[in-house]
C-alpha positions as CSV (number, residue, x, y, z in Angstrom):
1,M,12.6,27.6,6.4
2,S,9.7,25.0,6.8
3,R,6.6,25.7,8.6
4,N,4.5,23.8,11.0
5,V,1.6,22.0,10.6
6,A,-0.8,21.1,13.8
7,L,-0.7,17.4,14.0
8,L,-4.6,17.3,14.5
9,A,-5.4,20.4,13.2
10,G,-8.4,22.1,14.8
11,R,-9.5,18.6,16.4
12,D,-11.0,18.1,19.9
13,L,-8.1,16.1,21.9
14,S,-10.9,15.0,23.8
15,S,-13.8,13.6,20.8
16,T,-13.7,10.2,19.5
17,L,-11.7,9.5,16.8
18,A,-11.8,5.6,17.2
19,W,-14.2,3.0,18.4
20,R,-12.6,-0.3,19.2
21,H,-14.1,-3.3,20.6
22,G,-16.9,-1.2,21.4
23,Q,-15.4,1.5,23.5
24,A,-14.8,5.0,22.3
25,I,-10.7,6.2,21.7
26,S,-10.6,9.9,22.2
27,A,-7.7,11.8,20.2
28,G,-6.1,12.2,23.3
29,E,-5.3,8.5,24.1
30,L,-3.9,8.2,20.4
31,L,-1.3,10.8,21.0
32,A,-0.5,8.9,24.4
33,D,-0.4,5.5,22.4
34,A,1.8,7.2,19.8
35,A,4.1,8.7,22.4
36,A,4.8,5.7,24.5
37,L,5.2,3.7,20.8
38,A,7.6,6.2,19.2
39,E,9.8,6.3,22.6
40,R,10.7,2.5,21.6
41,L,11.1,3.2,17.8
42,P,14.6,3.3,16.7
43,A,16.4,6.6,16.5
44,Q,16.4,6.5,12.0
45,G,15.0,4.6,9.9
46,Q,11.1,4.0,8.3
47,S,8.0,2.3,9.4
48,V,6.2,-0.4,7.2
49,N,2.9,-0.3,8.9
50,L,1.0,-3.6,8.9
51,C,-1.4,-3.3,11.4
52,I,-4.7,-4.8,10.6
53,D,-6.5,-3.4,13.5
54,R,-7.2,0.3,12.2
55,Y,-6.7,1.7,15.7
56,L,-3.2,0.1,15.9
57,F,-2.4,1.5,12.3
58,A,-3.3,5.1,13.2
59,V,-1.1,4.6,16.6
60,G,1.8,3.5,14.4
61,L,1.5,6.1,11.6
62,V,1.5,8.7,14.5
63,A,4.5,7.0,16.4
64,A,6.3,7.2,12.9
65,L,5.8,10.9,12.8
66,L,6.3,11.9,16.3
67,R,9.7,9.8,15.8
68,G,10.8,11.9,12.3
69,H,10.1,8.3,10.3
70,T,8.3,8.2,7.1
71,S,5.7,5.1,7.2
72,L,5.9,2.8,4.0
73,M,3.1,1.0,3.1
74,P,3.8,-1.4,0.1
75,P,1.5,-2.7,-2.3
76,N,0.9,-5.8,-0.2
77,A,2.5,-8.0,3.1
78,L,3.5,-11.0,1.1
79,P,7.4,-12.0,3.0
80,E,8.6,-11.5,0.0
81,T,7.7,-8.3,-0.9
82,L,8.8,-7.1,2.8
83,R,12.4,-8.4,2.1
84,Q,12.7,-6.3,-0.8
85,L,12.2,-3.3,2.2
86,R,15.3,-4.4,3.5
87,Q,17.9,-1.8,1.6
88,P,21.0,-1.3,3.5
89,G,21.3,1.7,5.4
90,A,17.5,2.3,5.1
91,G,16.5,1.1,8.6
92,A,13.3,-0.4,7.8
93,Y,11.5,-1.7,10.6
94,A,7.9,-3.1,10.9
95,L,5.2,-2.1,13.0
96,C,2.8,-5.1,13.5
97,D,-0.7,-5.8,16.1
98,G,-0.3,-9.6,16.3
99,P,2.6,-12.2,16.6
100,A,1.8,-14.5,13.7
101,V,2.9,-11.7,10.9
102,D,6.0,-12.5,8.8
103,T,7.8,-9.7,8.4
104,G,10.2,-10.6,5.9
105,G,13.0,-10.5,8.4
106,L,12.2,-6.7,9.3
107,P,13.0,-6.2,12.7
108,R,9.5,-6.5,14.3
109,H,8.2,-4.1,16.7
110,Q,4.3,-4.6,18.5
111,V,2.1,-1.8,18.6
112,L,-0.2,-1.4,21.7
113,H,-3.4,0.0,23.2
114,A,-3.0,1.0,26.5
115,P,-6.1,2.5,28.6
116,G,-4.2,3.3,31.6
117,L,-1.9,6.0,29.6
118,T,-3.0,9.9,30.8
119,P,-4.5,11.7,27.5
120,S,-2.1,13.6,26.0
121,T,-3.9,17.5,26.0
122,S,-2.0,19.4,23.1
123,A,-1.1,18.3,20.1
124,P,3.0,18.4,18.8
125,N,3.5,20.0,15.4
126,V,4.5,18.2,12.2
127,S,7.0,20.4,9.6
128,A,4.4,20.7,6.4
129,D,7.3,19.3,4.4
130,F,7.8,15.8,5.4
131,D,7.2,13.1,3.7
132,A,5.2,11.6,6.0
133,V,3.7,8.8,4.0
134,C,5.3,6.5,0.6
135,L,2.8,4.6,-0.7
136,L,4.4,1.9,-3.0
137,T,3.0,0.4,-6.1
138,S,4.6,-2.2,-8.5
139,G,6.2,-0.7,-11.5
140,S,6.4,-2.5,-15.3
141,T,9.8,-3.8,-14.6
142,G,8.4,-5.5,-11.1
143,A,10.6,-2.7,-9.0
144,A,8.3,-0.8,-6.6
145,Q,7.6,3.1,-7.3
146,S,7.4,5.2,-4.6
147,H,4.5,8.0,-3.9
148,C,5.5,10.4,-1.6
149,K,3.0,12.3,0.2
150,R,3.9,15.3,2.6
151,W,2.2,16.2,5.7
152,D,0.5,19.2,4.4
153,L,-0.7,17.8,1.2
154,L,-2.3,14.8,3.4
155,Q,-3.8,17.3,5.2
156,A,-5.1,19.0,2.6
157,N,-6.7,16.1,0.8
158,G,-8.5,14.9,4.2
159,L,-10.1,18.3,4.6
160,A,-11.2,18.2,0.7
161,E,-13.0,15.1,1.0
162,A,-14.5,16.4,4.6
163,T,-15.8,19.3,2.7
164,R,-17.3,17.6,0.0
165,L,-18.9,15.4,1.9
166,A,-20.2,17.6,4.2
167,E,-21.8,19.5,1.3
168,L,-23.0,16.4,-0.3
169,L,-24.6,15.3,2.9
170,G,-26.4,18.9,3.4
171,W,-24.1,19.1,6.8
172,D,-22.1,21.8,7.9
173,S,-19.3,19.4,8.9
174,I,-18.7,15.8,9.4
175,R,-17.9,15.7,12.9
176,G,-19.1,12.9,14.7
177,L,-19.5,10.8,11.7
178,N,-18.5,7.2,12.7
179,V,-17.5,4.9,9.8
180,I,-16.9,1.7,9.5
181,A,-14.5,0.6,6.3
182,T,-13.6,-2.7,4.5
183,V,-10.9,-1.2,2.9
184,P,-7.2,-1.9,4.4
185,P,-5.8,1.4,6.1
186,Q,-2.8,0.7,4.0
187,H,-4.2,1.3,0.4
188,S,-5.0,4.5,-0.5
189,Y,-8.5,5.2,-0.7
190,G,-9.0,3.3,2.6
191,F,-6.5,5.4,4.2
192,E,-7.9,8.4,3.0
193,S,-11.3,7.9,3.7
194,S,-10.9,6.7,7.2
195,V,-7.6,7.5,8.8
196,L,-7.8,10.8,7.4
197,L,-10.7,11.9,7.6
198,A,-10.9,10.8,11.2
199,L,-7.1,13.0,11.8
200,F,-8.5,16.0,9.8
201,G,-12.1,15.8,9.5
202,G,-13.3,15.2,12.5
203,A,-14.9,12.0,11.9
204,A,-14.1,8.5,14.1
205,F,-13.6,5.3,12.5
206,D,-13.8,1.6,13.5
207,A,-11.4,0.1,14.4
208,T,-11.9,-3.4,12.5
209,R,-12.1,-4.5,8.7
210,P,-15.0,-6.2,8.5
211,F,-15.3,-8.6,5.8
212,Y,-18.4,-10.7,5.9
213,A,-21.6,-9.3,5.3
214,A,-22.9,-10.4,9.3
215,D,-19.5,-8.9,10.3
216,I,-20.3,-5.7,8.2
217,A,-24.0,-5.3,10.1
218,Q,-22.6,-6.0,13.0
219,A,-19.6,-3.6,13.4
220,L,-22.3,-1.0,12.0
221,A,-24.7,-1.8,14.8
222,R,-21.2,-1.1,17.4
223,V,-21.0,2.6,16.5
224,P,-23.7,5.0,17.0
225,S,-25.3,7.2,14.5
226,P,-24.6,8.8,12.1
227,R,-22.6,6.0,10.5
228,A,-21.1,5.7,7.1
229,L,-19.6,2.5,5.2
230,V,-16.5,3.0,3.1
231,T,-16.0,0.0,0.7
232,T,-16.1,-1.3,-2.8
233,P,-18.6,-2.4,-5.4
234,F,-17.2,-6.1,-4.7
235,H,-18.1,-6.2,-0.9
236,L,-20.6,-4.0,-1.5
237,K,-22.6,-5.8,-3.8
238,T,-21.6,-9.2,-1.3
239,L,-23.7,-7.4,1.0
240,L,-26.7,-6.7,-0.6
241,L,-26.6,-10.2,-1.8
242,A,-26.2,-12.0,1.7
243,G,-30.4,-10.3,2.5
244,I,-29.4,-9.8,5.8
245,A,-31.1,-6.7,8.0
246,L,-28.7,-3.4,8.3
247,P,-28.7,-0.5,10.5
248,P,-29.8,2.8,8.9
249,V,-26.3,4.7,7.2
250,D,-26.3,8.0,6.2
251,L,-23.9,7.7,3.9
252,V,-22.0,5.0,1.8
253,L,-18.8,5.7,0.0
254,S,-17.5,3.5,-3.3
255,A,-14.3,3.3,-5.1
256,T,-12.0,1.0,-6.7
257,A,-14.0,-0.2,-9.8
258,P,-16.9,1.7,-11.4
259,L,-20.3,1.0,-10.0
260,S,-23.7,0.1,-11.6
261,P,-26.6,2.5,-11.4
262,Q,-28.5,-0.3,-10.5
263,L,-26.6,-1.4,-7.6
264,A,-26.3,1.8,-6.4
265,M,-29.7,2.6,-6.0
266,Q,-30.4,-1.0,-4.7
267,A,-27.8,0.1,-2.0
268,E,-29.5,3.6,-1.4
269,L,-33.0,2.1,-1.0
270,A,-31.2,-0.4,1.8
271,L,-29.0,1.3,3.5
272,G,-31.2,4.4,3.6
273,A,-28.1,6.6,2.0
274,R,-26.6,8.6,0.3
275,L,-24.2,6.7,-1.7
276,I,-21.0,8.2,-3.4
277,E,-18.3,7.0,-5.4
278,I,-14.7,8.7,-5.3
279,Y,-12.5,8.7,-8.1
280,G,-8.8,8.8,-7.4
281,C,-5.3,7.1,-8.4
282,T,-2.3,6.4,-6.2
283,E,0.0,8.9,-7.5
284,A,-2.8,11.7,-7.1
285,G,-5.2,10.8,-4.3
286,Q,-8.3,11.3,-4.7
287,V,-9.3,13.2,-7.4
288,A,-13.5,13.6,-7.6
289,T,-16.7,12.7,-6.6
290,R,-20.0,11.2,-8.2
291,R,-23.8,10.7,-6.4
292,T,-24.2,7.5,-8.9
293,T,-27.9,7.9,-9.0
294,E,-27.8,11.4,-10.2
295,G,-25.8,10.4,-13.3
296,E,-22.7,9.8,-14.9
297,L,-20.9,13.0,-14.7
298,W,-17.9,13.7,-12.1
299,S,-16.6,16.5,-9.8
300,T,-13.6,17.4,-9.2
301,F,-12.4,18.1,-5.3
302,A,-12.8,22.2,-5.6
303,A,-9.1,23.2,-5.7
304,L,-8.2,20.3,-8.5
305,H,-8.9,20.9,-12.0
306,L,-8.3,18.4,-15.0
307,H,-6.4,19.4,-18.7
308,A,-5.4,17.0,-21.5
309,V,-2.5,17.3,-23.1
310,A,-1.1,15.6,-26.3
311,E,0.6,12.4,-26.1
312,D,4.8,13.5,-26.7
313,G,7.2,11.5,-28.5
314,G,6.4,8.4,-30.2
315,G,4.0,6.4,-28.0
316,K,0.5,6.0,-29.1
317,R,-3.1,6.3,-27.5
318,D,-6.1,6.0,-28.9
319,R,-7.3,9.6,-27.9
320,G,-3.8,11.2,-29.1
321,E,-4.1,12.6,-25.8
322,Q,-3.6,12.1,-21.3
323,F,-5.3,13.7,-18.5
324,V,-3.6,15.6,-16.3
325,V,-4.8,16.4,-12.5
326,S,-3.3,19.7,-10.5
327,G,-4.1,21.7,-7.6
328,G,-4.9,21.5,-3.8
329,H,-3.5,18.1,-2.3
330,V,-1.8,17.6,-6.1
331,A,1.7,19.7,-5.6
332,E,2.9,18.8,-9.2
333,P,0.6,18.4,-12.3
334,T,0.2,14.4,-12.1
335,P,-1.3,12.1,-15.5
336,L,-3.8,10.1,-14.7
337,G,-4.3,6.6,-16.3
338,D,-7.4,7.0,-17.5
339,V,-9.4,8.0,-20.4
340,L,-11.7,11.1,-20.1
341,D,-14.5,12.9,-21.3
342,L,-13.5,16.4,-20.4
343,L,-16.9,19.0,-20.1
344,D,-14.8,21.5,-18.4
345,S,-11.7,21.9,-16.4
346,Q,-14.1,20.3,-13.1
347,H,-16.6,18.3,-14.6
348,F,-15.9,14.8,-16.7
349,R,-17.0,11.4,-18.0
350,L,-14.9,8.7,-17.0
351,L,-14.5,6.1,-20.6
352,G,-12.1,3.5,-18.8
353,R,-8.2,2.5,-17.9
354,A,-6.0,3.7,-20.9
355,N,-4.2,0.1,-20.7
356,D,-7.7,-1.2,-20.6
357,L,-8.8,-0.2,-24.1
358,I,-9.5,-3.1,-26.0
359,H,-10.2,-3.8,-30.2
360,V,-11.9,-7.1,-31.3
361,A,-12.7,-7.4,-34.9
362,G,-12.0,-3.5,-35.4
363,K,-14.7,-2.3,-32.4
364,R,-13.0,-0.5,-29.6
365,S,-13.9,-0.9,-25.9
366,S,-13.1,-1.2,-22.6
367,L,-12.7,-4.4,-20.3
368,A,-14.2,-2.4,-17.6
369,H,-17.1,-1.6,-19.7
370,L,-17.3,-5.6,-20.4
371,D,-16.9,-5.9,-17.0
372,F,-19.6,-3.4,-15.7
373,K,-22.4,-4.9,-18.4
374,L,-21.5,-8.4,-17.2
375,N,-22.0,-7.7,-13.4
376,Q,-25.7,-5.7,-14.7
377,I,-27.1,-8.8,-15.0
378,D,-29.3,-10.3,-12.5
379,G,-27.7,-13.5,-10.9
380,V,-24.4,-12.5,-11.9
381,E,-23.1,-12.4,-8.2
382,D,-19.2,-11.6,-9.6
383,G,-17.8,-11.5,-13.3
384,A,-14.8,-10.4,-15.2
385,F,-13.9,-10.3,-19.0
386,W,-10.5,-11.7,-19.9
387,L,-9.0,-11.6,-23.5
388,P,-7.0,-14.3,-24.0
389,D,-3.6,-14.2,-26.5
390,E,-4.9,-17.0,-29.1
391,V,-6.4,-15.9,-32.5
392,T,-10.2,-17.8,-33.6
393,D,-11.0,-17.3,-37.1
394,G,-8.1,-13.9,-37.3
395,V,-9.9,-12.4,-34.1
396,V,-8.8,-12.5,-30.7
397,R,-11.9,-13.8,-28.9
398,P,-13.0,-12.7,-25.1
399,V,-13.8,-14.7,-22.4
400,A,-16.0,-14.0,-19.6
401,F,-15.4,-15.7,-15.8
402,V,-18.4,-15.8,-13.6
403,V,-19.9,-15.9,-10.1
404,A,-23.6,-17.2,-11.1
405,P,-25.0,-20.5,-9.6
406,K,-28.3,-19.7,-10.7
407,R,-27.6,-18.6,-14.4
408,S,-26.5,-20.8,-17.3
409,A,-23.7,-19.4,-19.6
410,R,-26.3,-19.2,-22.3
411,E,-28.7,-17.1,-20.4
412,I,-25.9,-14.9,-19.5
413,V,-24.7,-14.8,-23.4
414,S,-28.3,-14.0,-24.5
415,A,-28.0,-11.2,-22.0
416,L,-25.2,-9.3,-23.3
417,R,-26.2,-9.5,-26.7
418,Q,-28.6,-7.1,-25.6
419,Q,-25.9,-5.0,-24.1
420,L,-22.9,-5.1,-26.1
421,E,-21.8,-5.0,-30.1
422,P,-21.6,-9.1,-31.3
423,A,-17.6,-8.7,-31.3
424,F,-17.2,-8.3,-27.4
425,V,-20.0,-11.1,-26.7
426,P,-18.5,-13.8,-25.4
427,R,-17.5,-16.8,-27.5
428,R,-17.0,-19.0,-23.7
429,V,-19.0,-18.2,-20.3
430,V,-16.9,-20.0,-17.7
431,H,-18.7,-20.5,-14.3
432,V,-15.9,-19.9,-11.3
433,A,-16.7,-20.9,-7.5
434,A,-15.1,-17.3,-7.0
435,L,-12.5,-14.7,-8.4
436,P,-8.9,-14.2,-6.9
437,R,-9.7,-10.3,-5.8
438,E,-7.3,-8.6,-3.2
439,A,-8.6,-7.1,0.1
440,T,-10.0,-4.1,-1.5
441,G,-11.9,-5.8,-4.1
442,K,-9.4,-5.5,-6.7
443,L,-9.0,-8.1,-9.7
444,T,-5.5,-7.3,-11.1
445,A,-4.8,-8.1,-14.7
446,A,-1.4,-10.2,-13.8
447,T,-3.8,-12.4,-11.1
448,L,-6.9,-12.7,-14.0
449,R,-4.3,-13.9,-16.2
450,S,-3.1,-16.9,-14.4
451,F,-6.2,-17.8,-13.0
452,A,-8.0,-17.7,-16.8
453,I,-5.5,-20.1,-17.9
454,G,-5.4,-22.2,-15.0
455,Q,-9.4,-22.4,-15.2
456,L,-9.5,-23.0,-19.0
457,T,-6.6,-25.9,-18.7
458,Q,-8.8,-27.3,-16.2
459,A,-11.9,-27.0,-18.1
460,G,-10.1,-28.2,-21.3
461,K,-8.7,-31.7,-19.3
462,A,-12.7,-31.9,-17.9
463,G,-14.0,-31.9,-21.7
464,T,-16.4,-28.8,-20.4
465,G,-16.9,-25.9,-22.3
466,G,-18.0,-23.8,-18.9
């Protein structure tokens, strides 16, 4: 017989769970809004939660739970992606917080906050083994791969992060911590470090998803202390380069890409906060943390353990092994897509993506490492390496794309020569206005390839070398 887990286990329903337009919204009000929405949803189906407003996203998530519906989280909200979810018999429908959203033909249900509703005074239970959320990622064939998360494991995930953050801050708990997140709630990191932290850890989140530096500063100022900023290296660097006054922050969380120690130190000084990086993946969720200014060593969440296994079959990896995480909120042993240097089952150094390793002139490195060094250069606001298909003098030569209006290509190459082996110093540095990053700050290989080819073609027609 399946056991039940309380929807908001251990949470005072009168406490603030979200901030919206500067107004506090309690956990009880969230439950009331969700119950009202659940009554309008179909008897059967799957929810595709497209809400940009983080509070309304949470209302939609809870309403789907109350209705017994799994929430699907596709990799993006493009109409073509949404059309692929219109499978016969699936009953997928879209939850929206605005009339202009193109749902790709999915039936639309509007999500609202009704301040006049009587707040709930008790929280319902949810079956522990119910697949509450399915994160969808694009597989190698282009077909979406489902990574479903049981409700009890989501709860364990949120509690694990809340416990770790409290330990790192020297607090008894993170109850009352107010979170501003620049990452969408549909992304696994944004979901875990804002929505789950509030549902299970006692924190509260702001409903907005600020992007520009001034908007981030205003969002931080709208909520009382203690404050946390959940962001990415790209957003963090943009924020610090803006040079605007920022309210004091107690905690900064960063994920989706490695963060340089220099940027971490700048952030801690500018915000007066501890900066913690989170390492994880869609398949396993969050796995480990580190305080970047204290060193490169990562520590897994308390119940999680890592081990290496030999690569089977004919597949070849540079190290002949893959790394697996298990325990805690990771119900089944799950392979990671990165190459690690394991010190023991709970401590490691991150060497780079397994599919990110490159060879040039007999030397090995990773694109992540090269990007790390490029973005350390003073005056480089953003940058990325790309390895083209063509061969020059028998060797594939990397190209660097940079947003660096005050640094010349010659200066950037000179700086990289001090940091990289000669084989990895780019023959070309191409200045661009911006890199085509996603809302999370990620720059996918496919997007970068298309962008790089377009930029090089344009530069070739213009007769310039970057």
